[in-house]
PDB file with one MODEL, atoms N, CA, C and O in Angstrom:
MODEL        1
ATOM      1  N   MET A   1      12.026  66.886  54.437  1.00  0.00           N
ATOM      2  CA  MET A   1      11.196  66.805  53.210  1.00  0.00           C
ATOM      3  C   MET A   1       9.725  66.877  53.622  1.00  0.00           C
ATOM      4  O   MET A   1       8.857  66.752  52.759  1.00  0.00           O
ATOM      5  N   THR A   2       9.440  67.056  54.786  1.00  0.00           N
ATOM      6  CA  THR A   2       8.048  67.068  55.293  1.00  0.00           C
ATOM      7  C   THR A   2       7.507  68.519  55.490  1.00  0.00           C
ATOM      8  O   THR A   2       6.323  68.728  55.755  1.00  0.00           O
ATOM      9  N   SER A   3       8.444  69.523  55.345  1.00  0.00           N
ATOM     10  CA  SER A   3       8.027  70.775  55.554  1.00  0.00           C
ATOM     11  C   SER A   3       7.370  71.390  54.308  1.00  0.00           C
ATOM     12  O   SER A   3       7.957  71.368  53.226  1.00  0.00           O
ATOM     13  N   PRO A   4       6.115  71.954  54.461  1.00  0.00           N
ATOM     14  CA  PRO A   4       5.569  72.688  53.380  1.00  0.00           C
ATOM     15  C   PRO A   4       6.452  73.735  52.690  1.00  0.00           C
ATOM     16  O   PRO A   4       6.438  73.973  51.482  1.00  0.00           O
ATOM     17  N   ASP A   5       7.241  74.345  53.635  1.00  0.00           N
ATOM     18  CA  ASP A   5       8.161  75.481  53.053  1.00  0.00           C
ATOM     19  C   ASP A   5       9.121  74.870  52.127  1.00  0.00           C
ATOM     20  O   ASP A   5       9.402  75.466  51.088  1.00  0.00           O
ATOM     21  N   PHE A   6       9.673  73.688  52.420  1.00  0.00           N
ATOM     22  CA  PHE A   6      10.592  73.039  51.546  1.00  0.00           C
ATOM     23  C   PHE A   6      10.162  72.741  50.265  1.00  0.00           C
ATOM     24  O   PHE A   6      10.941  72.756  49.311  1.00  0.00           O
ATOM     25  N   TRP A   7       8.805  72.429  50.148  1.00  0.00           N
ATOM     26  CA  TRP A   7       8.381  72.071  48.759  1.00  0.00           C
ATOM     27  C   TRP A   7       8.073  73.450  48.065  1.00  0.00           C
ATOM     28  O   TRP A   7       8.165  73.513  46.839  1.00  0.00           O
ATOM     29  N   VAL A   8       7.722  74.519  48.774  1.00  0.00           N
ATOM     30  CA  VAL A   8       7.465  75.695  48.011  1.00  0.00           C
ATOM     31  C   VAL A   8       8.840  76.270  47.451  1.00  0.00           C
ATOM     32  O   VAL A   8       8.832  76.895  46.391  1.00  0.00           O
ATOM     33  N   ILE A   9      10.009  76.066  48.150  1.00  0.00           N
ATOM     34  CA  ILE A   9      11.285  76.410  47.787  1.00  0.00           C
ATOM     35  C   ILE A   9      11.532  75.797  46.544  1.00  0.00           C
ATOM     36  O   ILE A   9      11.774  76.428  45.515  1.00  0.00           O
ATOM     37  N   LEU A  10      11.470  74.504  46.634  1.00  0.00           N
ATOM     38  CA  LEU A  10      11.742  73.564  45.371  1.00  0.00           C
ATOM     39  C   LEU A  10      10.940  73.976  44.189  1.00  0.00           C
ATOM     40  O   LEU A  10      11.542  74.034  43.116  1.00  0.00           O
ATOM     41  N   HIS A  11       9.598  74.290  44.221  1.00  0.00           N
ATOM     42  CA  HIS A  11       8.854  74.553  43.242  1.00  0.00           C
ATOM     43  C   HIS A  11       9.423  75.853  42.558  1.00  0.00           C
ATOM     44  O   HIS A  11       9.544  75.958  41.338  1.00  0.00           O
ATOM     45  N   THR A  12       9.787  76.910  43.535  1.00  0.00           N
ATOM     46  CA  THR A  12      10.406  78.085  42.993  1.00  0.00           C
ATOM     47  C   THR A  12      11.571  77.894  42.241  1.00  0.00           C
ATOM     48  O   THR A  12      11.715  78.432  41.143  1.00  0.00           O
ATOM     49  N   LEU A  13      12.564  77.037  42.842  1.00  0.00           N
ATOM     50  CA  LEU A  13      13.854  76.725  42.052  1.00  0.00           C
ATOM     51  C   LEU A  13      13.695  75.890  40.930  1.00  0.00           C
ATOM     52  O   LEU A  13      14.582  75.827  40.079  1.00  0.00           O
ATOM     53  N   ALA A  14      12.566  75.190  40.838  1.00  0.00           N
ATOM     54  CA  ALA A  14      12.487  74.320  39.616  1.00  0.00           C
ATOM     55  C   ALA A  14      12.015  75.106  38.405  1.00  0.00           C
ATOM     56  O   ALA A  14      12.115  74.604  37.285  1.00  0.00           O
ATOM     57  N   ALA A  15      11.577  76.147  38.559  1.00  0.00           N
ATOM     58  CA  ALA A  15      11.200  77.082  37.458  1.00  0.00           C
ATOM     59  C   ALA A  15      12.428  77.776  36.834  1.00  0.00           C
ATOM     60  O   ALA A  15      12.316  78.367  35.760  1.00  0.00           O
ATOM     61  N   GLN A  16      13.610  77.709  37.504  1.00  0.00           N
ATOM     62  CA  GLN A  16      14.764  78.308  37.088  1.00  0.00           C
ATOM     63  C   GLN A  16      15.746  77.383  36.361  1.00  0.00           C
ATOM     64  O   GLN A  16      16.206  76.395  36.932  1.00  0.00           O
ATOM     65  N   PRO A  17      16.080  77.718  35.045  1.00  0.00           N
ATOM     66  CA  PRO A  17      16.873  76.777  34.377  1.00  0.00           C
ATOM     67  C   PRO A  17      18.222  76.424  35.064  1.00  0.00           C
ATOM     68  O   PRO A  17      18.671  75.290  34.894  1.00  0.00           O
ATOM     69  N   ASP A  18      18.913  77.345  35.847  1.00  0.00           N
ATOM     70  CA  ASP A  18      20.128  76.880  36.344  1.00  0.00           C
ATOM     71  C   ASP A  18      19.914  75.992  37.582  1.00  0.00           C
ATOM     72  O   ASP A  18      20.778  75.183  37.921  1.00  0.00           O
ATOM     73  N   SER A  19      18.679  76.156  38.302  1.00  0.00           N
ATOM     74  CA  SER A  19      18.616  75.392  39.457  1.00  0.00           C
ATOM     75  C   SER A  19      17.760  74.030  39.337  1.00  0.00           C
ATOM     76  O   SER A  19      17.806  73.165  40.212  1.00  0.00           O
ATOM     77  N   ALA A  20      16.966  73.920  38.162  1.00  0.00           N
ATOM     78  CA  ALA A  20      16.119  72.840  38.060  1.00  0.00           C
ATOM     79  C   ALA A  20      16.909  71.513  38.142  1.00  0.00           C
ATOM     80  O   ALA A  20      16.462  70.659  38.908  1.00  0.00           O
ATOM     81  N   PRO A  21      18.000  71.249  37.458  1.00  0.00           N
ATOM     82  CA  PRO A  21      18.747  69.949  37.554  1.00  0.00           C
ATOM     83  C   PRO A  21      18.880  69.632  39.095  1.00  0.00           C
ATOM     84  O   PRO A  21      18.530  68.531  39.520  1.00  0.00           O
ATOM     85  N   VAL A  22      19.366  70.563  39.889  1.00  0.00           N
ATOM     86  CA  VAL A  22      19.658  70.275  41.313  1.00  0.00           C
ATOM     87  C   VAL A  22      18.280  69.865  42.034  1.00  0.00           C
ATOM     88  O   VAL A  22      18.251  68.900  42.797  1.00  0.00           O
ATOM     89  N   VAL A  23      17.173  70.614  41.767  1.00  0.00           N
ATOM     90  CA  VAL A  23      15.962  70.279  42.348  1.00  0.00           C
ATOM     91  C   VAL A  23      15.671  68.844  41.974  1.00  0.00           C
ATOM     92  O   VAL A  23      15.476  68.058  42.900  1.00  0.00           O
ATOM     93  N   PHE A  24      15.621  68.420  40.766  1.00  0.00           N
ATOM     94  CA  PHE A  24      15.371  67.156  40.221  1.00  0.00           C
ATOM     95  C   PHE A  24      16.333  66.133  40.988  1.00  0.00           C
ATOM     96  O   PHE A  24      15.803  65.134  41.473  1.00  0.00           O
ATOM     97  N   GLU A  25      17.548  66.293  41.113  1.00  0.00           N
ATOM     98  CA  GLU A  25      18.341  65.504  41.871  1.00  0.00           C
ATOM     99  C   GLU A  25      17.990  65.336  43.230  1.00  0.00           C
ATOM    100  O   GLU A  25      18.153  64.233  43.752  1.00  0.00           O
ATOM    101  N   ILE A  26      17.465  66.423  43.959  1.00  0.00           N
ATOM    102  CA  ILE A  26      17.144  66.376  45.379  1.00  0.00           C
ATOM    103  C   ILE A  26      15.864  65.460  45.497  1.00  0.00           C
ATOM    104  O   ILE A  26      15.715  64.608  46.373  1.00  0.00           O
ATOM    105  N   LEU A  27      14.940  65.757  44.474  1.00  0.00           N
ATOM    106  CA  LEU A  27      13.698  64.918  44.379  1.00  0.00           C
ATOM    107  C   LEU A  27      14.052  63.424  44.102  1.00  0.00           C
ATOM    108  O   LEU A  27      13.569  62.543  44.812  1.00  0.00           O
ATOM    109  N   GLU A  28      14.791  63.175  43.196  1.00  0.00           N
ATOM    110  CA  GLU A  28      15.212  61.747  42.967  1.00  0.00           C
ATOM    111  C   GLU A  28      15.776  61.037  44.094  1.00  0.00           C
ATOM    112  O   GLU A  28      15.419  59.886  44.347  1.00  0.00           O
ATOM    113  N   SER A  29      16.715  61.709  44.850  1.00  0.00           N
ATOM    114  CA  SER A  29      17.334  61.075  45.995  1.00  0.00           C
ATOM    115  C   SER A  29      16.369  60.887  47.078  1.00  0.00           C
ATOM    116  O   SER A  29      16.570  59.942  47.841  1.00  0.00           O
ATOM    117  N   GLY A  30      15.209  61.745  47.289  1.00  0.00           N
ATOM    118  CA  GLY A  30      14.255  61.450  48.092  1.00  0.00           C
ATOM    119  C   GLY A  30      13.482  60.098  47.780  1.00  0.00           C
ATOM    120  O   GLY A  30      13.007  59.368  48.649  1.00  0.00           O
ATOM    121  N   VAL A  31      13.430  59.884  46.486  1.00  0.00           N
ATOM    122  CA  VAL A  31      12.696  58.643  46.065  1.00  0.00           C
ATOM    123  C   VAL A  31      13.556  57.463  46.238  1.00  0.00           C
ATOM    124  O   VAL A  31      13.065  56.433  46.699  1.00  0.00           O
ATOM    125  N   THR A  32      14.827  57.524  45.901  1.00  0.00           N
ATOM    126  CA  THR A  32      15.683  56.358  45.768  1.00  0.00           C
ATOM    127  C   THR A  32      16.501  56.102  47.010  1.00  0.00           C
ATOM    128  O   THR A  32      17.246  55.123  47.049  1.00  0.00           O
ATOM    129  N   GLY A  33      16.396  56.964  48.060  1.00  0.00           N
ATOM    130  CA  GLY A  33      17.243  56.882  49.212  1.00  0.00           C
ATOM    131  C   GLY A  33      16.753  55.690  50.060  1.00  0.00           C
ATOM    132  O   GLY A  33      15.629  55.243  49.833  1.00  0.00           O
ATOM    133  N   THR A  34      17.536  55.140  51.035  1.00  0.00           N
ATOM    134  CA  THR A  34      17.165  54.102  51.935  1.00  0.00           C
ATOM    135  C   THR A  34      17.262  54.503  53.236  1.00  0.00           C
ATOM    136  O   THR A  34      18.374  54.734  53.711  1.00  0.00           O
ATOM    137  N   PRO A  35      16.133  54.635  53.972  1.00  0.00           N
ATOM    138  CA  PRO A  35      14.745  54.512  53.462  1.00  0.00           C
ATOM    139  C   PRO A  35      14.279  55.661  52.533  1.00  0.00           C
ATOM    140  O   PRO A  35      14.920  56.711  52.580  1.00  0.00           O
ATOM    141  N   PRO A  36      13.271  55.564  51.730  1.00  0.00           N
ATOM    142  CA  PRO A  36      12.891  56.713  51.016  1.00  0.00           C
ATOM    143  C   PRO A  36      12.267  57.775  51.859  1.00  0.00           C
ATOM    144  O   PRO A  36      11.621  57.528  52.878  1.00  0.00           O
ATOM    145  N   ALA A  37      12.518  59.107  51.332  1.00  0.00           N
ATOM    146  CA  ALA A  37      12.081  60.283  52.062  1.00  0.00           C
ATOM    147  C   ALA A  37      10.721  60.523  51.750  1.00  0.00           C
ATOM    148  O   ALA A  37      10.011  61.101  52.573  1.00  0.00           O
ATOM    149  N   ILE A  38      10.202  60.089  50.487  1.00  0.00           N
ATOM    150  CA  ILE A  38       8.727  60.412  50.169  1.00  0.00           C
ATOM    151  C   ILE A  38       7.822  59.397  50.905  1.00  0.00           C
ATOM    152  O   ILE A  38       7.911  58.182  50.733  1.00  0.00           O
ATOM    153  N   MET A  39       7.029  59.938  51.660  1.00  0.00           N
ATOM    154  CA  MET A  39       6.044  59.187  52.517  1.00  0.00           C
ATOM    155  C   MET A  39       4.672  59.912  52.457  1.00  0.00           C
ATOM    156  O   MET A  39       4.499  60.875  51.710  1.00  0.00           O
ATOM    157  N   ALA A  40       3.759  59.446  53.221  1.00  0.00           N
ATOM    158  CA  ALA A  40       2.468  59.953  53.092  1.00  0.00           C
ATOM    159  C   ALA A  40       2.171  61.366  53.295  1.00  0.00           C
ATOM    160  O   ALA A  40       1.213  61.932  52.767  1.00  0.00           O
ATOM    161  N   ASP A  41       3.006  61.917  54.064  1.00  0.00           N
ATOM    162  CA  ASP A  41       3.106  63.384  54.597  1.00  0.00           C
ATOM    163  C   ASP A  41       3.634  64.304  53.234  1.00  0.00           C
ATOM    164  O   ASP A  41       3.275  65.475  53.117  1.00  0.00           O
ATOM    165  N   ASN A  42       4.336  63.779  52.437  1.00  0.00           N
ATOM    166  CA  ASN A  42       4.931  64.676  51.407  1.00  0.00           C
ATOM    167  C   ASN A  42       4.623  64.146  49.919  1.00  0.00           C
ATOM    168  O   ASN A  42       5.024  64.720  48.906  1.00  0.00           O
ATOM    169  N   TYR A  43       3.897  63.034  49.931  1.00  0.00           N
ATOM    170  CA  TYR A  43       3.474  62.314  48.683  1.00  0.00           C
ATOM    171  C   TYR A  43       2.853  63.275  47.491  1.00  0.00           C
ATOM    172  O   TYR A  43       3.227  63.211  46.319  1.00  0.00           O
ATOM    173  N   GLU A  44       1.939  64.090  47.941  1.00  0.00           N
ATOM    174  CA  GLU A  44       1.205  64.978  47.128  1.00  0.00           C
ATOM    175  C   GLU A  44       2.142  66.061  46.625  1.00  0.00           C
ATOM    176  O   GLU A  44       2.116  66.435  45.452  1.00  0.00           O
ATOM    177  N   ALA A  45       2.988  66.568  47.553  1.00  0.00           N
ATOM    178  CA  ALA A  45       3.974  67.730  47.173  1.00  0.00           C
ATOM    179  C   ALA A  45       5.010  67.140  46.230  1.00  0.00           C
ATOM    180  O   ALA A  45       5.453  67.887  45.358  1.00  0.00           O
ATOM    181  N   ALA A  46       5.446  65.896  46.299  1.00  0.00           N
ATOM    182  CA  ALA A  46       6.458  65.274  45.377  1.00  0.00           C
ATOM    183  C   ALA A  46       5.750  65.127  44.074  1.00  0.00           C
ATOM    184  O   ALA A  46       6.353  65.545  43.085  1.00  0.00           O
ATOM    185  N   LEU A  47       4.553  64.593  43.906  1.00  0.00           N
ATOM    186  CA  LEU A  47       3.931  64.485  42.732  1.00  0.00           C
ATOM    187  C   LEU A  47       3.638  65.696  41.974  1.00  0.00           C
ATOM    188  O   LEU A  47       3.791  65.767  40.755  1.00  0.00           O
ATOM    189  N   SER A  48       3.151  66.789  42.818  1.00  0.00           N
ATOM    190  CA  SER A  48       3.081  68.148  42.192  1.00  0.00           C
ATOM    191  C   SER A  48       4.333  68.623  41.568  1.00  0.00           C
ATOM    192  O   SER A  48       4.263  69.206  40.486  1.00  0.00           O
ATOM    193  N   LEU A  49       5.409  68.440  42.114  1.00  0.00           N
ATOM    194  CA  LEU A  49       6.677  68.913  41.631  1.00  0.00           C
ATOM    195  C   LEU A  49       7.064  68.173  40.371  1.00  0.00           C
ATOM    196  O   LEU A  49       7.462  68.759  39.364  1.00  0.00           O
ATOM    197  N   LEU A  50       6.919  66.719  40.479  1.00  0.00           N
ATOM    198  CA  LEU A  50       7.068  65.976  39.239  1.00  0.00           C
ATOM    199  C   LEU A  50       6.307  66.313  38.143  1.00  0.00           C
ATOM    200  O   LEU A  50       6.802  66.309  37.015  1.00  0.00           O
ATOM    201  N   ASN A  51       4.963  66.655  38.382  1.00  0.00           N
ATOM    202  CA  ASN A  51       4.086  67.271  37.283  1.00  0.00           C
ATOM    203  C   ASN A  51       4.654  68.414  36.822  1.00  0.00           C
ATOM    204  O   ASN A  51       4.664  68.624  35.609  1.00  0.00           O
ATOM    205  N   GLU A  52       5.206  69.311  37.708  1.00  0.00           N
ATOM    206  CA  GLU A  52       5.658  70.594  36.995  1.00  0.00           C
ATOM    207  C   GLU A  52       6.994  70.269  36.123  1.00  0.00           C
ATOM    208  O   GLU A  52       7.324  71.059  35.238  1.00  0.00           O
ATOM    209  N   PHE A  53       7.666  69.239  36.350  1.00  0.00           N
ATOM    210  CA  PHE A  53       8.886  68.896  35.550  1.00  0.00           C
ATOM    211  C   PHE A  53       8.345  68.334  34.253  1.00  0.00           C
ATOM    212  O   PHE A  53       8.789  68.703  33.166  1.00  0.00           O
ATOM    213  N   ALA A  54       7.313  67.374  34.390  1.00  0.00           N
ATOM    214  CA  ALA A  54       6.630  66.859  33.111  1.00  0.00           C
ATOM    215  C   ALA A  54       6.024  68.091  32.241  1.00  0.00           C
ATOM    216  O   ALA A  54       6.288  68.177  31.042  1.00  0.00           O
ATOM    217  N   THR A  55       5.375  68.836  32.761  1.00  0.00           N
ATOM    218  CA  THR A  55       4.864  70.116  32.018  1.00  0.00           C
ATOM    219  C   THR A  55       5.981  70.868  31.260  1.00  0.00           C
ATOM    220  O   THR A  55       5.912  71.159  30.066  1.00  0.00           O
ATOM    221  N   MET A  56       6.949  71.132  32.024  1.00  0.00           N
ATOM    222  CA  MET A  56       8.163  71.860  31.515  1.00  0.00           C
ATOM    223  C   MET A  56       8.740  71.185  30.194  1.00  0.00           C
ATOM    224  O   MET A  56       8.969  71.778  29.140  1.00  0.00           O
ATOM    225  N   ALA A  57       8.942  69.745  30.469  1.00  0.00           N
ATOM    226  CA  ALA A  57       9.453  68.903  29.388  1.00  0.00           C
ATOM    227  C   ALA A  57       8.480  68.970  28.209  1.00  0.00           C
ATOM    228  O   ALA A  57       8.915  69.019  27.059  1.00  0.00           O
ATOM    229  N   HIS A  58       7.098  68.972  28.492  1.00  0.00           N
ATOM    230  CA  HIS A  58       6.181  68.936  27.396  1.00  0.00           C
ATOM    231  C   HIS A  58       6.407  70.298  26.461  1.00  0.00           C
ATOM    232  O   HIS A  58       6.553  70.215  25.241  1.00  0.00           O
ATOM    233  N   ILE A  59       6.417  71.449  27.121  1.00  0.00           N
ATOM    234  CA  ILE A  59       6.611  72.711  26.520  1.00  0.00           C
ATOM    235  C   ILE A  59       7.860  72.764  25.751  1.00  0.00           C
ATOM    236  O   ILE A  59       7.878  73.370  24.679  1.00  0.00           O
ATOM    237  N   GLY A  60       9.001  72.125  26.252  1.00  0.00           N
ATOM    238  CA  GLY A  60      10.179  72.094  25.641  1.00  0.00           C
ATOM    239  C   GLY A  60      10.006  71.314  24.307  1.00  0.00           C
ATOM    240  O   GLY A  60      10.376  71.823  23.249  1.00  0.00           O
ATOM    241  N   SER A  61       9.405  69.991  24.360  1.00  0.00           N
ATOM    242  CA  SER A  61       9.310  69.112  23.205  1.00  0.00           C
ATOM    243  C   SER A  61       8.460  69.887  22.053  1.00  0.00           C
ATOM    244  O   SER A  61       8.706  69.700  20.862  1.00  0.00           O
ATOM    245  N   ILE A  62       7.522  70.700  22.465  1.00  0.00           N
ATOM    246  CA  ILE A  62       6.744  71.373  21.469  1.00  0.00           C
ATOM    247  C   ILE A  62       7.770  72.387  20.714  1.00  0.00           C
ATOM    248  O   ILE A  62       7.747  72.482  19.487  1.00  0.00           O
ATOM    249  N   ALA A  63       8.607  73.085  21.461  1.00  0.00           N
ATOM    250  CA  ALA A  63       9.483  73.910  20.759  1.00  0.00           C
ATOM    251  C   ALA A  63      10.511  73.088  20.024  1.00  0.00           C
ATOM    252  O   ALA A  63      10.972  73.656  19.034  1.00  0.00           O
ATOM    253  N   GLU A  64      10.953  71.947  20.265  1.00  0.00           N
ATOM    254  CA  GLU A  64      11.947  71.310  19.419  1.00  0.00           C
ATOM    255  C   GLU A  64      11.178  70.926  18.189  1.00  0.00           C
ATOM    256  O   GLU A  64      11.690  71.092  17.082  1.00  0.00           O
ATOM    257  N   GLN A  65       9.932  70.404  18.331  1.00  0.00           N
ATOM    258  CA  GLN A  65       9.161  69.945  17.164  1.00  0.00           C
ATOM    259  C   GLN A  65       8.936  71.029  16.126  1.00  0.00           C
ATOM    260  O   GLN A  65       8.981  70.802  14.917  1.00  0.00           O
ATOM    261  N   LYS A  66       8.668  72.339  16.711  1.00  0.00           N
ATOM    262  CA  LYS A  66       8.607  73.377  15.763  1.00  0.00           C
ATOM    263  C   LYS A  66       9.796  73.701  15.009  1.00  0.00           C
ATOM    264  O   LYS A  66       9.780  74.037  13.825  1.00  0.00           O
ATOM    265  N   ALA A  67      10.863  73.586  15.753  1.00  0.00           N
ATOM    266  CA  ALA A  67      12.202  74.013  15.208  1.00  0.00           C
ATOM    267  C   ALA A  67      12.605  72.863  14.137  1.00  0.00           C
ATOM    268  O   ALA A  67      13.236  73.128  13.114  1.00  0.00           O
ATOM    269  N   ASP A  68      12.190  71.606  14.467  1.00  0.00           N
ATOM    270  CA  ASP A  68      12.429  70.635  13.453  1.00  0.00           C
ATOM    271  C   ASP A  68      11.530  70.920  12.175  1.00  0.00           C
ATOM    272  O   ASP A  68      12.023  70.830  11.051  1.00  0.00           O
ATOM    273  N   LYS A  69      10.372  71.221  12.346  1.00  0.00           N
ATOM    274  CA  LYS A  69       9.690  71.578  11.275  1.00  0.00           C
ATOM    275  C   LYS A  69      10.150  72.680  10.189  1.00  0.00           C
ATOM    276  O   LYS A  69      10.073  72.621   8.961  1.00  0.00           O
ATOM    277  N   LYS A  70      10.650  73.705  11.020  1.00  0.00           N
ATOM    278  CA  LYS A  70      11.350  74.885  10.170  1.00  0.00           C
ATOM    279  C   LYS A  70      12.601  74.440   9.614  1.00  0.00           C
ATOM    280  O   LYS A  70      12.969  75.079   8.628  1.00  0.00           O
ATOM    281  N   LYS A  71      13.442  73.381  10.050  1.00  0.00           N
ATOM    282  CA  LYS A  71      14.616  72.902   9.487  1.00  0.00           C
ATOM    283  C   LYS A  71      14.159  72.129   8.104  1.00  0.00           C
ATOM    284  O   LYS A  71      14.805  72.190   7.058  1.00  0.00           O
ATOM    285  N   GLN A  72      12.989  71.425   8.271  1.00  0.00           N
ATOM    286  CA  GLN A  72      12.530  70.618   7.236  1.00  0.00           C
ATOM    287  C   GLN A  72      12.015  71.421   6.081  1.00  0.00           C
ATOM    288  O   GLN A  72      12.103  70.960   4.943  1.00  0.00           O
ATOM    289  N   GLY A  73      11.486  72.589   6.307  1.00  0.00           N
ATOM    290  CA  GLY A  73      11.011  73.545   5.389  1.00  0.00           C
ATOM    291  C   GLY A  73      12.105  74.141   4.515  1.00  0.00           C
ATOM    292  O   GLY A  73      11.914  74.396   3.326  1.00  0.00           O
ATOM    293  N   ARG A  74      13.323  74.364   5.179  1.00  0.00           N
ATOM    294  CA  ARG A  74      14.448  74.913   4.554  1.00  0.00           C
ATOM    295  C   ARG A  74      15.099  73.926   3.642  1.00  0.00           C
ATOM    296  O   ARG A  74      15.592  74.279   2.570  1.00  0.00           O
ATOM    297  N   LYS A  75      15.104  72.599   4.092  1.00  0.00           N
ATOM    298  CA  LYS A  75      15.751  71.680   3.277  1.00  0.00           C
ATOM    299  C   LYS A  75      14.868  71.176   1.981  1.00  0.00           C
ATOM    300  O   LYS A  75      15.431  70.644   1.024  1.00  0.00           O
ATOM    301  N   GLY A  76      13.597  71.359   2.015  1.00  0.00           N
ATOM    302  CA  GLY A  76      12.692  70.916   1.100  1.00  0.00           C
ATOM    303  C   GLY A  76      12.337  69.504   0.981  1.00  0.00           C
ATOM    304  O   GLY A  76      11.745  69.066  -0.006  1.00  0.00           O
ATOM    305  N   ARG A  77      12.713  68.745   2.032  1.00  0.00           N
ATOM    306  CA  ARG A  77      12.321  67.412   2.076  1.00  0.00           C
ATOM    307  C   ARG A  77      12.119  66.999   3.670  1.00  0.00           C
ATOM    308  O   ARG A  77      12.730  67.539   4.592  1.00  0.00           O
ATOM    309  N   PRO A  78      11.328  66.138   3.787  1.00  0.00           N
ATOM    310  CA  PRO A  78      10.986  65.711   5.311  1.00  0.00           C
ATOM    311  C   PRO A  78      12.166  64.850   5.801  1.00  0.00           C
ATOM    312  O   PRO A  78      12.858  64.146   5.066  1.00  0.00           O
ATOM    313  N   ALA A  79      12.314  64.993   7.143  1.00  0.00           N
ATOM    314  CA  ALA A  79      13.382  64.280   7.773  1.00  0.00           C
ATOM    315  C   ALA A  79      13.128  62.732   7.861  1.00  0.00           C
ATOM    316  O   ALA A  79      11.975  62.304   7.915  1.00  0.00           O
ATOM    317  N   LYS A  80      14.033  62.039   7.871  1.00  0.00           N
ATOM    318  CA  LYS A  80      13.977  60.527   7.744  1.00  0.00           C
ATOM    319  C   LYS A  80      13.355  59.992   9.173  1.00  0.00           C
ATOM    320  O   LYS A  80      13.992  60.224  10.201  1.00  0.00           O
ATOM    321  N   GLN A  81      12.232  59.346   9.226  1.00  0.00           N
ATOM    322  CA  GLN A  81      11.559  58.696  10.217  1.00  0.00           C
ATOM    323  C   GLN A  81      12.066  57.458  10.590  1.00  0.00           C
ATOM    324  O   GLN A  81      12.120  56.506   9.811  1.00  0.00           O
ATOM    325  N   GLU A  82      12.476  57.423  11.863  1.00  0.00           N
ATOM    326  CA  GLU A  82      13.049  56.050  12.417  1.00  0.00           C
ATOM    327  C   GLU A  82      11.997  55.025  12.543  1.00  0.00           C
ATOM    328  O   GLU A  82      10.907  55.328  13.030  1.00  0.00           O
ATOM    329  N   LYS A  83      12.259  53.807  12.127  1.00  0.00           N
ATOM    330  CA  LYS A  83      11.376  52.806  12.345  1.00  0.00           C
ATOM    331  C   LYS A  83      11.426  52.470  13.911  1.00  0.00           C
ATOM    332  O   LYS A  83      12.483  52.620  14.524  1.00  0.00           O
ATOM    333  N   PRO A  84      10.287  52.023  14.534  1.00  0.00           N
ATOM    334  CA  PRO A  84      10.279  51.571  15.818  1.00  0.00           C
ATOM    335  C   PRO A  84      10.970  50.267  16.111  1.00  0.00           C
ATOM    336  O   PRO A  84      10.716  49.308  15.382  1.00  0.00           O
ATOM    337  N   ARG A  85      11.768  50.143  17.046  1.00  0.00           N
ATOM    338  CA  ARG A  85      12.426  49.025  17.285  1.00  0.00           C
ATOM    339  C   ARG A  85      11.564  48.100  18.484  1.00  0.00           C
ATOM    340  O   ARG A  85      11.087  48.576  19.514  1.00  0.00           O
ATOM    341  N   TYR A  86      11.512  46.851  18.116  1.00  0.00           N
ATOM    342  CA  TYR A  86      10.918  45.901  19.018  1.00  0.00           C
ATOM    343  C   TYR A  86      11.786  45.050  19.553  1.00  0.00           C
ATOM    344  O   TYR A  86      12.682  44.630  18.821  1.00  0.00           O
ATOM    345  N   PHE A  87      11.726  44.660  20.772  1.00  0.00           N
ATOM    346  CA  PHE A  87      12.566  43.604  21.491  1.00  0.00           C
ATOM    347  C   PHE A  87      11.661  42.694  22.252  1.00  0.00           C
ATOM    348  O   PHE A  87      10.495  43.019  22.481  1.00  0.00           O
ATOM    349  N   SER A  88      12.122  41.671  22.611  1.00  0.00           N
ATOM    350  CA  SER A  88      11.473  40.623  23.564  1.00  0.00           C
ATOM    351  C   SER A  88      12.161  40.506  24.766  1.00  0.00           C
ATOM    352  O   SER A  88      13.391  40.519  24.801  1.00  0.00           O
ATOM    353  N   LEU A  89      11.426  40.387  25.806  1.00  0.00           N
ATOM    354  CA  LEU A  89      12.240  40.064  27.206  1.00  0.00           C
ATOM    355  C   LEU A  89      12.236  38.424  27.287  1.00  0.00           C
ATOM    356  O   LEU A  89      11.346  37.696  26.848  1.00  0.00           O
ATOM    357  N   PRO A  90      13.295  38.065  27.874  1.00  0.00           N
ATOM    358  CA  PRO A  90      13.542  36.607  28.156  1.00  0.00           C
ATOM    359  C   PRO A  90      12.484  36.061  28.942  1.00  0.00           C
ATOM    360  O   PRO A  90      12.241  36.618  30.013  1.00  0.00           O
ATOM    361  N   GLY A  91      11.761  34.996  28.572  1.00  0.00           N
ATOM    362  CA  GLY A  91      10.766  34.321  29.373  1.00  0.00           C
ATOM    363  C   GLY A  91       9.445  34.950  29.120  1.00  0.00           C
ATOM    364  O   GLY A  91       8.478  34.460  29.704  1.00  0.00           O
ATOM    365  N   VAL A  92       9.253  36.033  28.283  1.00  0.00           N
ATOM    366  CA  VAL A  92       7.983  36.596  27.914  1.00  0.00           C
ATOM    367  C   VAL A  92       7.676  36.270  26.449  1.00  0.00           C
ATOM    368  O   VAL A  92       8.507  36.416  25.553  1.00  0.00           O
ATOM    369  N   SER A  93       6.448  35.826  26.267  1.00  0.00           N
ATOM    370  CA  SER A  93       6.047  35.637  24.886  1.00  0.00           C
ATOM    371  C   SER A  93       5.377  36.740  24.176  1.00  0.00           C
ATOM    372  O   SER A  93       5.029  36.599  23.004  1.00  0.00           O
TER     373      SER A  93
ENDMDL
END
């Protein structure tokens, strides 16, 4: 995971819908492995790839919101908004 070519390949594959889940799994295993494979040499490349996933998720969420608004317009009434749920952690006030 320290080769720059490795990260270029992951970035290229992350943009493809069929291979993006596998790329994310590779990245996740690099973070959660023992010992972790993400270190000073590849930290910036890993963050860049995570940023790419976050950007793609943001774009997808905008498309979903637009689709929801179109559905609301057809039904003639707004969708029911869920109330936020609050919880407390044991030992935390």
